[in-house]
Legacy VTK file of the C-alpha trace (Angstrom):
# vtk DataFile Version 3.0
C-alpha trace
ASCII
DATASET POLYDATA
POINTS 285 float
-219.687 9.764 -169.082
-222.167 7.562 -170.865
-224.396 8.674 -173.681
-227.899 9.380 -172.425
-229.354 6.582 -174.531
-226.920 3.907 -173.315
-228.686 1.677 -170.767
-225.609 0.054 -169.232
-225.734 -3.288 -167.459
-222.664 -5.350 -166.495
-222.908 -9.052 -165.700
-220.697 -12.071 -165.275
-219.956 -13.895 -168.517
-221.668 -17.272 -168.992
-221.312 -19.890 -171.757
-224.197 -18.329 -173.682
-222.055 -15.165 -173.961
-219.013 -16.941 -175.420
-220.087 -16.666 -179.102
-220.541 -12.904 -178.758
-217.192 -12.597 -176.964
-215.471 -14.514 -179.770
-217.142 -12.429 -182.471
-216.179 -9.154 -180.793
-212.625 -10.284 -180.013
-212.031 -11.438 -183.565
-213.234 -8.117 -184.947
-210.152 -6.860 -183.097
-208.025 -9.467 -184.897
-207.350 -11.557 -181.798
-207.933 -14.983 -183.389
-209.827 -16.391 -180.387
-212.267 -19.281 -180.051
-215.058 -20.290 -177.684
-212.535 -22.523 -175.910
-210.436 -19.480 -174.998
-213.269 -17.801 -173.130
-214.327 -21.106 -171.594
-210.762 -21.476 -170.295
-210.711 -17.950 -168.836
-214.127 -18.399 -167.286
-213.129 -21.739 -165.803
-210.081 -20.172 -164.148
-211.937 -17.124 -162.793
-215.707 -17.759 -163.031
-216.670 -14.427 -161.482
-213.970 -12.376 -163.206
-215.161 -12.372 -166.830
-217.706 -9.705 -167.719
-220.121 -8.684 -170.468
-221.591 -5.203 -170.861
-225.131 -4.797 -172.196
-226.961 -1.814 -173.601
-230.386 -2.839 -172.344
-230.463 -6.447 -173.648
-227.841 -6.060 -176.402
-224.236 -7.142 -175.628
-221.790 -4.355 -176.437
-218.507 -5.093 -174.614
-216.392 -7.656 -172.758
-213.378 -7.925 -170.476
-211.704 -10.560 -168.330
-209.472 -10.590 -165.279
-207.833 -13.170 -163.050
-206.680 -13.169 -159.427
-203.351 -14.788 -158.512
-203.407 -13.618 -154.908
-201.212 -10.559 -154.448
-201.142 -9.915 -158.214
-204.086 -9.897 -160.618
-204.232 -9.514 -164.383
-206.643 -7.669 -166.663
-207.256 -8.366 -170.340
-209.597 -8.918 -173.295
-211.120 -5.441 -173.145
-213.227 -4.999 -176.277
-216.127 -2.659 -177.018
-218.326 -2.441 -180.103
-217.193 0.357 -182.394
-220.493 2.239 -182.124
-220.227 2.236 -178.299
-216.691 3.583 -178.025
-216.020 6.987 -176.501
-219.081 6.581 -174.322
-217.287 5.625 -171.100
-218.127 1.952 -171.551
-214.487 0.841 -171.688
-213.745 2.790 -168.512
-216.744 1.203 -166.791
-215.471 -2.290 -167.647
-211.990 -1.469 -166.344
-213.348 -0.013 -163.098
-215.678 -2.984 -162.603
-212.765 -5.401 -163.025
-210.507 -3.434 -160.680
-213.246 -3.407 -158.039
-213.626 -7.160 -158.429
-209.874 -7.789 -158.116
-209.552 -5.559 -155.057
-212.490 -7.329 -153.421
-210.726 -10.663 -153.938
-207.522 -9.450 -152.271
-205.418 -8.280 -155.190
-202.864 -5.572 -154.357
-201.255 -5.130 -157.790
-202.885 -5.387 -161.226
-200.967 -5.981 -164.431
-201.983 -5.778 -168.068
-200.562 -5.595 -171.569
-201.606 -2.445 -173.430
-201.535 -1.712 -177.129
-199.554 1.509 -177.761
-202.711 3.519 -178.486
-204.202 2.514 -175.111
-201.248 3.296 -172.835
-202.568 6.803 -172.087
-206.054 5.366 -171.467
-204.756 3.016 -168.766
-202.591 5.730 -167.233
-205.829 7.510 -166.286
-206.494 4.638 -163.857
-203.012 4.865 -162.346
-201.274 2.172 -164.410
-197.590 2.794 -165.135
-195.606 1.282 -167.995
-192.981 -1.257 -166.936
-191.462 -2.654 -170.130
-192.349 -3.510 -173.706
-193.135 -6.957 -175.077
-193.053 -7.920 -178.741
-195.468 -10.422 -180.275
-193.727 -12.779 -182.691
-195.153 -15.373 -185.027
-193.529 -17.960 -187.227
-193.304 -21.614 -188.189
-191.595 -24.001 -185.779
-188.755 -26.035 -187.281
-186.234 -28.699 -186.324
-183.580 -27.804 -183.777
-180.947 -29.910 -182.067
-181.210 -30.368 -178.296
-178.110 -30.133 -176.135
-179.436 -32.501 -173.465
-179.688 -29.881 -170.710
-183.502 -29.812 -170.876
-185.867 -32.236 -169.147
-189.499 -32.989 -169.872
-191.771 -32.259 -166.935
-193.022 -35.234 -164.954
-195.805 -35.272 -162.390
-193.437 -35.219 -159.413
-191.693 -32.110 -160.817
-194.808 -29.922 -160.958
-194.544 -28.424 -157.462
-190.898 -27.448 -158.099
-191.946 -25.588 -161.240
-194.839 -23.845 -159.505
-192.593 -22.690 -156.641
-189.979 -21.398 -159.082
-192.610 -19.535 -161.104
-194.166 -17.942 -158.003
-190.780 -16.589 -156.929
-190.102 -15.096 -160.361
-193.604 -13.825 -161.160
-194.218 -12.506 -157.653
-197.462 -14.390 -157.027
-198.950 -17.873 -157.265
-200.093 -18.694 -160.823
-200.710 -22.373 -160.078
-204.342 -22.359 -161.215
-203.472 -21.323 -164.745
-200.248 -23.343 -164.955
-201.884 -26.521 -163.643
-204.751 -26.063 -166.113
-202.244 -25.882 -168.961
-200.474 -29.002 -167.736
-203.736 -30.946 -167.440
-204.101 -30.881 -171.238
-202.055 -33.787 -172.558
-201.438 -31.983 -175.867
-199.543 -29.180 -174.149
-195.808 -29.269 -173.470
-193.548 -28.354 -170.579
-189.773 -28.637 -170.281
-187.397 -27.338 -167.627
-183.702 -26.831 -166.897
-181.810 -27.398 -163.654
-178.444 -26.345 -162.300
-177.049 -28.227 -159.300
-180.483 -29.886 -159.052
-182.229 -26.516 -158.683
-184.763 -25.329 -161.251
-183.359 -22.365 -163.208
-185.960 -22.196 -165.956
-188.985 -23.759 -167.610
-191.083 -23.279 -170.708
-194.608 -24.310 -171.686
-196.464 -24.475 -174.977
-200.225 -24.529 -175.437
-200.899 -26.650 -178.514
-203.974 -26.348 -180.739
-204.845 -27.969 -184.071
-202.764 -25.839 -186.422
-201.023 -23.387 -184.084
-199.410 -23.069 -180.681
-198.588 -20.390 -178.122
-195.141 -20.673 -176.567
-195.235 -19.388 -172.990
-194.805 -18.862 -170.209
-191.058 -19.187 -170.394
-189.307 -18.163 -167.204
-185.554 -18.343 -166.755
-183.310 -17.263 -163.899
-180.924 -14.491 -164.817
-177.199 -15.189 -164.524
-177.549 -18.954 -164.443
-174.934 -21.036 -166.189
-177.499 -22.300 -168.705
-179.261 -20.556 -171.571
-183.014 -20.298 -172.211
-182.288 -20.892 -175.902
-182.026 -24.640 -175.223
-185.566 -24.614 -173.811
-186.877 -22.699 -176.808
-185.153 -25.041 -179.260
-186.590 -28.116 -177.534
-190.126 -26.723 -177.548
-189.956 -25.555 -181.158
-188.628 -28.953 -182.199
-191.755 -30.555 -180.726
-193.975 -27.981 -182.452
-192.480 -28.236 -185.932
-194.926 -27.476 -188.716
-197.225 -25.386 -186.508
-197.599 -21.623 -186.566
-196.273 -20.416 -183.212
-197.022 -17.196 -181.337
-194.625 -15.830 -178.717
-195.017 -12.852 -176.353
-191.388 -11.907 -175.773
-189.941 -9.491 -173.246
-188.185 -6.640 -175.009
-185.290 -7.042 -172.585
-184.481 -10.498 -173.964
-182.460 -9.283 -176.943
-180.557 -12.564 -177.286
-183.800 -14.519 -177.609
-185.166 -11.976 -180.066
-182.062 -12.324 -182.236
-182.318 -16.119 -182.094
-186.007 -16.154 -183.043
-185.621 -13.640 -185.874
-182.760 -15.748 -187.255
-185.054 -18.780 -187.002
-187.596 -17.092 -189.283
-189.985 -15.509 -186.776
-191.382 -12.084 -187.569
-192.517 -9.220 -185.384
-196.293 -8.833 -185.405
-196.855 -5.957 -182.963
-195.725 -4.598 -179.599
-197.483 -4.049 -176.284
-196.498 -2.354 -173.025
-196.636 -4.232 -169.746
-198.210 -1.934 -167.170
-198.879 -2.196 -163.441
-201.311 -0.546 -161.073
-199.610 -0.592 -157.687
-195.962 -1.015 -156.755
-194.690 -4.116 -158.516
-191.224 -5.631 -158.364
-191.252 -7.918 -161.402
-188.191 -10.084 -161.961
-186.344 -9.964 -165.262
-186.566 -13.753 -165.494
-189.944 -13.647 -167.302
-188.848 -14.186 -170.916
-192.207 -15.091 -172.547
-195.616 -14.120 -171.179
-198.191 -16.870 -170.698
-200.688 -14.813 -172.683
-201.649 -11.173 -173.109
-204.879 -11.642 -171.148
-203.459 -13.586 -168.166
-199.886 -12.370 -167.817
LINES 1 286
285 0 1 2 3 4 5 6 7 8 9 10 11 12 13 14 15 16 17 18 19 20 21 22 23 24 25 26 27 28 29 30 31 32 33 34 35 36 37 38 39 40 41 42 43 44 45 46 47 48 49 50 51 52 53 54 55 56 57 58 59 60 61 62 63 64 65 66 67 68 69 70 71 72 73 74 75 76 77 78 79 80 81 82 83 84 85 86 87 88 89 90 91 92 93 94 95 96 97 98 99 100 101 102 103 104 105 106 107 108 109 110 111 112 113 114 115 116 117 118 119 120 121 122 123 124 125 126 127 128 129 130 131 132 133 134 135 136 137 138 139 140 141 142 143 144 145 146 147 148 149 150 151 152 153 154 155 156 157 158 159 160 161 162 163 164 165 166 167 168 169 170 171 172 173 174 175 176 177 178 179 180 181 182 183 184 185 186 187 188 189 190 191 192 193 194 195 196 197 198 199 200 201 202 203 204 205 206 207 208 209 210 211 212 213 214 215 216 217 218 219 220 221 222 223 224 225 226 227 228 229 230 231 232 233 234 235 236 237 238 239 240 241 242 243 244 245 246 247 248 249 250 251 252 253 254 255 256 257 258 259 260 261 262 263 264 265 266 267 268 269 270 271 272 273 274 275 276 277 278 279 280 281 282 283 284
């Protein structure tokens, strides 16, 4: 329930709301910029929301529809407005939006202290992911990795859709449209068995998504080494599946450190493949 003096109004986020969204997100330690919310809003213009108490912004959240699967993220509420039901209202509003756009399953990444909160909406924990950060350095490439070319894009998108369980082409194509970003892939018998992307900013980069077919004759380590070699000198963030112990060991040996952990949760019956090694982001899956 809301406090009696909270005059709640939810509306779609617009560019004039981006500075508030950044300020609120960074109070949470998320290290976001206006460009991040512009990117989310560009991908899902009607799926990013701001909550107002009368005319004062007090909370935000975002979501994105991939067809059968949708993703929820960036839930943040001003400290003085917590425990008022505002966070629940933002979640419910986003779920209603995703259902109206045809989503059957909703995923999210939850901080440990919020797992019980999301369980109230029917979300169930699937597996843990660990957030790593560290400096990229030089690595040797074994030649099994190819840089993505324009005519390879549809092969990568089809491979990703099979592994992820839904079509993420709008976010993946948007990443590829930025010439500063990177994408490499591996093949076995001319079939794609894995790919990795990196979103590159001025002084840092996010490595992901990285998707690799289980039980292939190749290793995802070669993809990671190639990407890190291209990112040397930058601080790199990685959202790593807790089931990828070999990649965790490799990255810890390379100097990466654990920052925090989150739980991947789903609302609805999901059948996620184990081939998702790195998430694209915490807010978009």
